[in-house]
C-alpha positions in Angstrom: -0.2 -0.1 -0.1 1.3 3.6 -1.1 0.7 6.5 1.2 0.9 10.3 1.3 1.9 10.3 5.1 5.6 11.8 5.2 4.6 14.6 2.4 1.5 15.3 4.6 3.4 15.2 7.6 6.2 17.7 6.2 3.7 20.1 5.2 2.7 20.7 8.5 6.4 20.7 9.8 5.6 17.6 12.0 8.3 15.0 12.6 7.5 11.5 13.1 7.4 12.0 16.8 5.0 14.9 16.6 2.3 12.9 14.6 3.2 9.5 16.4 2.0 11.3 19.7 -1.3 12.9 18.0 -1.7 8.9 16.9 -1.1 7.7 20.2 1.5 5.4 18.8 5.0 4.9 18.5 7.6 6.8 16.3 8.7 3.6 14.9 5.4 3.2 13.9 4.9 6.1 11.6 8.4 5.7 10.1 6.9 1.7 9.3 3.9 3.2 8.0 6.0 5.9 6.0 8.1 3.3 4.4 5.5 1.0 3.2 6.7 -1.7 5.7 3.4 -1.8 7.8 -0.1 -1.2 6.3 -2.1 0.5 9.4 -5.1 -0.9 10.9 -8.5 0.4 9.5 -9.4 2.3 12.9 -5.8 3.4 12.8 -6.3 4.7 9.2 -9.5 6.3 10.0 -7.5 8.3 12.8 -4.7 9.4 10.3 -7.6 10.5 8.0 -9.3 12.6 10.7 -6.0 14.1 11.8 -5.1 15.4 8.5 -8.7 16.2 7.6 -8.7 14.0 4.3 -10.6 11.2 3.6 -8.5 7.8 3.6 -8.4 7.5 -0.1 -6.4 10.7 -0.4 -3.7 9.3 2.0 -3.5 5.8 1.2 -4.0 4.0 -2.2 -3.5 0.3 -3.1 0.3 -0.3 -4.7 -0.1 -0.9 -8.6 2.3 -3.7 -8.4 -0.3 -5.7 -6.0 -3.3 -4.8 -7.8 -1.5 -6.0 -11.2 -1.1 -9.3 -9.7 -4.9 -9.7 -8.8 
């Protein structure tokens, strides 16, 4: 899954730790989501969307190589 989390965070001048505090997760979790090593749970994805004031679909998108394999 691809995401725009790093860009959205940078636009607000938030560190990974800042976002982690807002989400009540570890900084390592934010890093793992940003680098695509971890896909957030649905409740966490909704929380991320709410913090940025965007629909989930504007933050997360399916990895095109994964879609091609289906």
